[in-house]
C-alpha positions in Angstrom: -17.2 -6.9 10.9 -15.6 -9.9 12.6 -14.8 -9.5 16.3 -11.1 -9.5 17.2 -9.8 -12.5 18.9 -7.5 -12.4 22.0 -5.0 -9.6 22.0 -1.3 -10.1 21.7 -1.0 -10.0 25.5 -2.9 -13.3 25.5 -0.8 -15.0 22.9 0.0 -18.7 23.5 2.9 -19.2 25.9 5.9 -21.0 24.4 9.3 -22.1 25.7 11.4 -19.8 23.4 11.1 -16.5 25.3 12.5 -13.6 23.4 12.0 -9.9 22.9 8.5 -9.1 21.5 9.9 -7.6 18.3 11.8 -10.7 17.2 8.6 -12.5 16.0 6.1 -9.6 16.1 3.2 -9.3 13.7 3.1 -5.6 12.8 0.5 -3.6 10.8 1.7 -0.6 8.7 -0.7 2.3 8.7 -0.3 4.9 6.0 -2.0 7.6 8.0 -3.2 9.7 5.2 -5.1 6.8 3.6 -6.4 4.7 6.4 -9.5 6.4 7.9 -10.7 10.0 7.8 -12.6 11.1 11.0 -13.7 14.6 10.0 -14.8 14.4 6.3 -11.9 16.4 4.9 -10.7 13.5 2.6 -7.5 13.0 4.5 -6.9 10.1 7.0 -6.0 11.1 10.6 -5.2 9.7 14.0 -8.8 9.8 15.2 -9.7 7.7 12.2 -7.1 5.1 13.1 -8.6 5.0 16.7 -12.0 4.3 15.2 -10.7 1.3 13.2 -8.4 -0.3 15.9 -10.9 -3.2 16.2 -10.1 -4.2 12.6 -6.4 -4.1 13.2 -6.7 -6.1 16.4 -8.8 -8.8 14.5 -5.6 -9.6 12.6 -3.8 -10.5 15.8 -1.1 -7.9 15.5 1.3 -6.8 18.3 2.3 -3.4 16.9 1.3 -0.7 14.5 3.9 1.2 12.4 2.7 4.7 11.5 4.1 6.3 8.4 5.5 9.8 9.2 2.8 11.9 10.8 5.0 14.8 11.8 4.3 18.4 10.5 5.2 18.5 6.9 4.5 20.5 3.7 3.7 17.0 2.2 5.9 17.2 -0.9 6.6 13.5 -0.2 3.7 12.9 2.1 5.5 13.1 5.5 9.0 12.0 4.4 9.8 15.7 4.2 9.7 16.4 7.9 9.4 20.1 9.1 9.2 19.3 12.8 10.1 16.0 14.4 8.4 16.8 17.7 4.8 17.3 16.8 1.8 16.0 14.7 0.8 17.2 11.3 -2.3 19.4 11.6 -4.3 17.4 9.1 -3.8 14.3 11.2 -4.5 15.7 14.6 -2.6 16.8 17.7 -0.2 15.3 20.2 -3.2 14.8 22.4 -4.8 12.7 19.6 -1.6 10.7 19.3 -1.6 10.0 23.1 -5.2 8.9 22.9 -4.4 6.6 20.0 -1.4 5.1 21.9 -3.6 4.6 25.0 -6.4 2.8 23.0 -3.9 0.7 21.2 -2.2 -0.3 24.5 -5.5 -1.4 25.9 -5.7 -3.9 23.0 -2.2 -5.1 23.7 -0.8 -3.2 20.6 2.4 -1.2 20.6 3.0 1.9 18.5 6.1 2.3 16.2 7.0 5.6 14.5 8.7 6.3 11.3 12.1 8.0 11.6 13.5 10.0 8.7 17.2 10.6 9.3 18.7 11.1 5.9 16.9 14.4 5.1 14.4 16.8 6.4 12.1 19.4 4.7 12.9 22.7 3.1 10.5 24.1 5.7 12.5 22.8 8.6 13.7 25.7 10.8 17.3 24.6 10.2 17.0 24.8 6.4 15.2 28.1 6.5 18.1 29.4 8.7 20.6 28.0 6.2 19.0 29.8 3.3 19.2 33.1 5.2 22.9 32.5 6.1 26.1 33.0 4.2 28.1 30.2 2.5 30.3 28.4 4.9 28.1 29.5 7.8 27.4 27.1 10.8 23.7 27.0 9.6 24.7 25.6 6.2 27.2 23.1 7.8 24.2 20.9 8.9 23.5 20.2 5.3 25.5 19.6 2.1 25.9 23.1 0.6 28.6 23.4 -2.0 29.7 25.9 -4.6 29.0 24.9 -8.2 31.5 24.1 -10.9 32.2 26.2 -14.0 33.1 29.8 -14.4 29.8 31.0 -13.0 29.2 28.1 -10.7 26.3 27.1 -12.8 27.1 23.4 -12.9 26.3 21.1 -10.0 29.2 20.2 -7.6 29.1 16.6 -9.0 27.2 14.3 -11.3 25.0 12.6 -8.6 21.4 11.8 -9.5 18.3 11.8 -7.4 16.7 8.5 -6.5 13.4 10.1 -7.8 15.0 11.1 -11.1 16.9 14.2 -12.2 20.0 15.8 -10.6 20.6 15.4 -6.9 21.5 19.1 -6.6 19.4 22.2 -6.6 20.9 25.7 -6.8 19.8 28.7 -4.8 18.8 31.8 -6.8 21.3 33.8 -4.8 23.2 33.9 -1.5 22.6 36.7 1.1 26.1 38.2 0.8 26.4 37.7 -3.0 26.8 41.0 -4.9 28.4 39.5 -8.0 25.4 38.8 -10.0 25.9 35.1 -9.8 23.6 32.5 -8.4 24.0 30.9 -5.0 25.3 27.6 -3.8 23.9 24.2 -4.5 22.4 21.8 -1.9 22.3 18.0 -2.1 19.0 16.0 -2.0 19.2 12.3 -2.6 15.4 12.3 -3.1 13.1 15.3 -4.0 14.4 18.8 -4.1 12.2 19.6 -1.1 14.2 17.0 1.0 17.7 18.4 1.7 20.1 15.8 3.0 21.4 16.2 6.6 25.1 15.9 7.3 25.3 13.4 10.2 28.9 14.3 10.9 27.6 17.6 12.5 27.2 17.6 16.3 23.9 19.5 16.0 22.4 16.6 13.9 23.6 14.1 16.6 21.9 16.1 19.3 18.7 16.5 17.3 18.2 12.7 16.9 19.1 12.1 20.5 16.2 14.4 21.4 13.9 12.8 18.9 14.3 9.4 20.4 13.8 10.6 24.0 10.7 12.7 23.1 8.8 9.8 21.5 10.0 7.1 23.9 8.8 9.3 26.8 5.4 9.4 25.2 5.3 5.6 25.0 6.5 4.7 21.5 8.2 1.3 21.5 10.4 1.6 18.4 11.1 3.1 15.0 11.2 2.0 11.4 14.2 4.0 10.1 13.8 5.3 6.6 16.2 5.2 3.7 19.2 4.0 5.6 21.2 3.1 2.5 21.6 6.8 1.5 22.6 8.1 4.9 26.3 9.1 5.0 28.4 10.4 2.1 32.0 10.1 0.9 33.6 13.3 2.5 35.0 14.5 -0.9 31.7 14.1 -2.8 33.4 12.8 -5.9 31.7 12.1 -9.2 29.9 8.8 -9.6 31.7 6.6 -12.1 29.9 6.3 -15.5 27.0 3.9 -15.8 25.9 2.2 -19.0 22.9 3.3 -21.1 21.0 0.2 -19.9 20.8 1.5 -16.4 17.4 3.0 -15.7 16.9 6.5 -14.4 15.6 5.2 -11.1 18.6 2.8 -10.7 21.5 5.2 -11.1 21.6 6.4 -7.5 21.6 2.9 -6.0 24.8 2.2 -8.0 26.6 5.2 -6.5 29.3 3.9 -4.2 29.9 7.4 -2.8 26.4 7.9 -1.4 24.9 4.4 -0.9 25.8 1.9 1.9 28.6 4.1 3.1 30.7 3.3 6.2 29.8 6.8 7.5 26.2 5.6 7.7 27.2 2.9 10.1 28.6 5.5 12.5 25.1 7.0 12.5 23.4 3.7 13.4 25.9 3.1 16.2 25.0 6.4 17.8 21.3 5.7 17.4 21.7 2.2 19.0 23.7 3.6 21.9 20.9 6.2 22.5 18.3 3.5 22.5 20.3 1.2 24.7 21.0 4.0 27.2 17.3 4.9 27.3 16.2 1.3 27.8 18.7 0.7 30.6 17.2 3.6 32.5 13.6 2.4 32.0 13.4 -1.2 33.2 10.7 -3.2 31.5 10.9 -1.4 28.1 11.9 -3.4 25.1 12.7 -0.8 22.5 13.8 -1.4 18.9 14.6 0.0 15.5 14.3 -1.7 12.1 16.2 -0.6 9.1 14.7 0.1 5.6 17.3 -0.6 2.9 16.9 -2.6 -0.3 19.7 -5.1 0.0 18.1 -8.2 -1.6 20.6 -10.9 -2.5 23.3 -9.0 -0.6 23.5 -10.8 2.7 26.8 -9.2 3.6 25.1 -5.8 3.7 22.2 -7.1 5.9 24.8 -8.6 8.3 26.6 -5.3 8.5 23.5 -3.4 9.4 22.5 -5.9 12.1 25.7 -6.0 14.1 24.9 -5.9 17.8 25.8 -2.2 18.0 23.5 -1.2 15.2 19.9 -2.1 14.1 17.9 -4.7 16.0 16.4 -5.9 12.7 16.5 -5.1 9.0 13.7 -5.5 6.5 14.0 -8.6 4.3 12.5 -7.5 1.0 13.6 -10.7 -0.6 10.2 -12.4 -0.8 8.5 -9.1 -1.7 10.6 -8.7 -4.8 11.0 -12.4 -5.8 9.5 -13.8 -9.0 6.9 -16.5 -8.5 9.3 -19.3 -9.2 10.6 -22.2 -7.1 14.3 -21.4 -7.1 13.9 -17.7 -6.7 11.5 -18.1 -3.8 13.9 -20.6 -2.1 16.8 -18.1 -2.4 14.6 -15.3 -1.1 14.0 -17.4 2.0 17.5 -18.9 2.5 19.6 -15.7 2.3 17.8 -14.1 5.3 17.6 -17.4 7.2 21.3 -17.9 6.7 22.0 -14.5 8.3 19.8 -15.5 11.2 21.8 -18.6 11.7 25.1 -16.6 11.9 23.9 -13.6 13.9 20.8 -14.6 15.8 19.0 -11.6 14.2 15.7 -12.7 12.7 14.4 -11.1 9.5 11.7 -8.5 9.3 9.6 -9.9 6.4 7.1 -8.0 4.3 5.2 -8.5 1.0 3.8 -5.0 0.6 4.5 -1.4 1.7 3.8 2.2 0.7 6.7 2.3 -1.8 5.9 -0.6 -4.2 3.0 -1.8 -6.3 0.8 -4.2 -4.4 1.7 -7.9 -4.5 -1.7 -8.9 -6.0 -0.8 -6.9 -9.1 2.9 -7.9 -9.2 2.2 -11.6 -8.9 -0.6 -11.4 -11.4 1.6 -10.1 -14.2 2.1 -12.4 -17.2 5.9 -12.5 -16.6 5.7 -12.9 -12.8 7.0 -16.5 -13.0 10.2 -15.6 -15.0 13.4 -15.5 -12.9 14.9 -12.8 -15.1 12.3 -10.2 -14.0 14.0 -10.0 -10.6 14.9 -6.5 -9.5 16.3 -5.0 -6.3 14.6 -1.7 -7.0 11.1 -1.3 -5.7 10.3 1.4 -8.3 11.6 -0.5 -11.3 8.9 -3.0 -12.0 7.5 -5.0 -14.9 4.7 -3.5 -17.1 3.3 -6.8 -18.3 -0.4 -7.5 -18.4 -2.1 -8.4 -15.1 -4.5 -11.2 -14.2 -5.9 -10.0 -10.9 -7.6 -13.3 -10.0 -4.3 -15.2 -10.5 -2.4 -12.5 -8.6 -4.7 -12.7 -5.6 -4.4 -16.5 -5.5 -0.6 -16.3 -5.7 -0.5 -13.5 -3.1 -2.6 -15.6 -0.7 -0.1 -18.5 -1.2 2.9 -16.2 -0.6 1.3 -14.8 2.6 0.7 -18.3 3.9 4.4 -19.0 3.4 5.7 -15.8 4.9 3.5 -16.1 8.0 5.3 -19.4 8.9 8.9 -18.1 8.7 11.0 -17.2 11.7 11.2 -13.5 12.4 8.7 -10.6 12.5 6.2 -9.8 9.7 5.0 -6.4 8.6 1.6 -6.2 6.9 0.6 -3.1 4.8 -2.9 -1.8 5.2 -5.3 -3.3 2.6 -3.3 -6.4 1.8 -5.7 -8.3 4.0 -8.4 -7.3 1.6 -6.4 -8.4 -1.5 -6.4 -4.9 -2.8 -4.7 -4.4 -6.2 -2.6 -1.5 -7.4 -4.7 1.4 -8.8 -3.3 2.6 -12.1 -6.1 4.9 -13.5 -5.3 7.9 -11.4 -5.5 11.1 -13.6 -2.2 12.9 -14.0 -3.5 16.0 -12.3 -4.4 14.0 -9.2 -1.0 12.2 -8.8 1.1 13.5 -6.0 4.2 11.3 -5.9 7.4 13.3 -6.6 8.6 10.3 -8.7 5.9 11.2 -11.2 6.8 14.8 -11.3 10.6 14.4 -11.4 10.4 11.9 -14.3 7.9 14.1 -16.3 5.4 11.3 -16.0 7.6 8.6 -17.4 7.3 6.7 -14.1 3.9 6.7 -12.5 5.3 6.4 -9.0 3.7 5.0 -5.8 0.3 6.7 -5.6 -1.4 3.5 -6.7 -0.7 1.6 -3.5 -1.7 4.6 -1.4 -5.3 5.0 -2.5 -7.6 5.4 0.6 -8.9 2.2 2.2 -12.4 1.0 1.4 -14.4 0.1 4.5 -17.9 -0.1 3.1 -19.7 -0.1 -0.3 -21.1 3.4 0.4 -19.7 5.7 -2.4 -21.1 8.8 -0.6 -18.6 8.3 2.2 -15.7 7.4 -0.1 -16.5 3.8 0.6 -16.4 4.3 4.4 -13.1 6.0 4.4 -14.6 9.3 5.5 -16.9 10.1 8.4 -19.0 13.1 7.5 -18.0 16.4 9.0 -20.2 18.3 11.5 -22.3 19.8 8.7 -22.7 16.4 7.1 -20.4 16.9 4.2 -17.6 14.6 2.9 -14.7 16.0 1.0 -13.2 14.3 -2.0 -10.5 11.8 -0.9 -6.9 13.0 -1.4 -6.4 10.3 -4.0 -9.4 9.1 -6.1 -10.8 5.6 -5.4 -11.8 3.3 -8.3 -15.6 3.0 -8.9 -15.6 -0.7 -7.8 -13.5 0.0 -4.7 -16.4 -0.7 -2.4 -16.7 -4.3 -3.7 -13.3 -4.9 -2.1 -14.2 -3.2 1.2 -14.0 -4.7 4.7 -17.7 -4.9 5.1 -18.3 -6.6 1.7 -15.6 -9.3 1.9 -16.2 -10.0 5.6 -19.4 -11.7 4.5 -17.6 -13.9 2.0 -16.6 -17.4 3.2 -12.8 -17.9 2.8 -12.2 -14.3 1.7 -8.7 -13.0 1.9 -9.6 -11.0 5.0 -10.7 -14.3 6.7 -7.5 -15.9 5.6 -5.4 -13.2 7.2 -7.3 -13.4 10.4 -6.8 -17.2 10.5 -3.2 -16.8 9.6 -2.7 -14.6 12.7 -4.1 -17.4 14.8 -2.3 -20.3 13.3 1.0 -18.4 13.3 0.7 -18.0 17.1 -0.3 -21.7 17.5 2.1 -23.4 15.1 4.9 -21.0 14.1 5.7 -18.6 16.9 6.0 -21.6 19.2 8.9 -22.9 17.2 12.6 -22.1 17.5 14.0 -19.2 15.4 15.2 -21.4 12.7 14.0 -23.0 9.4 15.3 -25.0 6.5 14.2 -26.0 3.1 13.5 -29.7 2.6 13.2 -31.8 -0.6 9.8 -33.5 -1.0 9.4 -33.1 -4.7 10.9 -31.2 -7.7 7.8 -29.0 -8.3 7.2 -27.7 -4.8 8.9 -25.5 -2.1 8.9 -27.1 1.3 10.1 -25.5 4.6 10.5 -27.2 7.9 10.4 -25.2 11.1 10.4 -27.4 14.2 7.4 -29.7 13.8 5.8 -27.4 11.2 6.2 -28.2 7.5 4.9 -25.6 4.9 4.6 -26.6 1.3 4.1 -24.2 -1.6 3.0 -25.2 -5.1 4.1 -22.3 -7.4 3.0 -24.0 -10.5 -0.2 -23.8 -12.5 -1.1 -27.5 -12.0 -2.0 -29.5 -8.9 0.8 -31.6 -7.4 0.5 -34.9 -5.7 2.5 -35.2 -2.5 3.7 -38.4 -1.0 2.2 -38.3 2.4 4.3 -41.3 3.4 7.5 -39.2 2.8 9.5 -39.1 6.0 9.0 -35.3 6.3 5.2 -35.6 6.1 4.4 -39.1 7.5 3.4 -38.0 11.0 1.8 -34.7 10.1 -1.7 -33.5 9.3 -2.8 -30.5 7.2 -3.7 -27.6 9.6 -4.1 -24.7 7.2 -4.4 -24.0 3.5 -4.4 -20.8 1.5 -7.2 -22.3 -0.6 -9.2 -24.1 2.1 -12.1 -25.1 -0.3 -9.5 -27.1 -2.3 -7.8 -28.7 0.7 -7.7 -32.4 0.5 -6.4 -35.2 2.7 -5.3 -37.2 -0.4 -2.0 -35.2 -0.6 -2.9 -33.1 -3.6 -1.7 -29.5 -3.2 -3.6 -27.2 -5.6 -2.0 -24.9 -8.1 -0.6 -21.7 -6.8 -1.4 -22.5 -3.2 0.2 -23.2 0.2 -0.6 -25.9 2.9 0.7 -26.1 6.4 1.3 -29.6 8.0 2.0 -30.2 11.6 2.3 -33.2 13.9 
């Protein structure tokens, strides 16, 4: 495997000094699927330690770990049973400390995943609530309500879960009930195993204060905050207004004005920011941060509200992740977040992939990927058109080359540097995403982007994902890998000239040299009707989203004093000003 180049501590000096997170390159690790150190078929912290060299080779400054807290794994870590420990399949707190120390030696920071909107049914608070009477203090930490109807057998309101089905589950009985009726109902915006926390309760305030301090004390530098759109509820929990039959089952929740993007949620983020700022002020030299996860594409007013100075440091911009492969859509996906930056000074946190959406190679390879009308703001509601993987990988490379050049931070998702596609042929009995279960298989869910990483072409070790146990055995990976997975492994494509892995490694270098050194600003420029062009200081990035080569005018005032310095398809890079189909070229003076 390629040797890592200089760590982020050695990045090129530039005159625009700013906090590390404003233009950080971050690598997302889905712990369960990255690397398995003990042969049990489940990724773990020791496995991550063994592969830090690969992560460092991409030039990243931080790693974001998906939830690795103790959990019954009904939603693979997003149902947290204990916010102060490590899930036993993944290791121990000592293993976490060792990972953090090794990463720090490479100049890499660690970010955790914080889940504030809900916990697990196995959290001690929820267990206590189940054992307590209605209207008890234990139940007040959650949203327990009596049902409607004569026997209370109808949910308290008509809200739907974001994973499909009702957002309420009824208890079989309450401890003090002797009337033959069932118990109260509890609210869960997601799976029934994820009861919503009521953030108006002082116990909940104190819990999250303690969570921040615990992990900051260990050396964590920030948090990606999960599902912020659904935190906070209208106090009366009224019925959601009717929606039309054209609204899909996975879209209904995100149209509920009483539970999505509520002002009560902003009270939570202000408390969180005050906690972080207070900790930072008492620990000179620390630059702590939190980044919000909410799907607010084409809603810049919402992004601005979340990134006020007393709330999130940054918010994910999913605009380019969800955009069709079409000039005007891509331009809007860039311009909305950049316009917010111009008004607030808060740079976007860009990404093209994550653990909640089909991989971009597959999405951009679909036969309708170029149609503006396929746009959606829902990461789970995607096209089912046929896929051309070769075309998808080419377009994904071009999109990556664009997004690496933009102002702000950039989050990579494990495996995108290999050009991994979505895996669809997972047997129904092996699927584990609650979306699949709650929609009775109508929606396949997110398992396909979570298939364990291929490191080698050795099928006996699950393509290098698993290190054999002490007795030499290797358990079946928690999700099955395709038979040809090894052909896409790190060891295989590392030997291929101009592979996607080599492109990502090069992008990390040229980003430091030509993009990070620029001011936090960018603008689109007009150098031709077919192409997308962005200027950032003395860097000009040109994307050809069409299926035909485009001849550029190198005497154009925007290009006249520049030279090509990077191309997503280097074998096709020419000095004649021709930009190949579905590709991106960087120009710099």
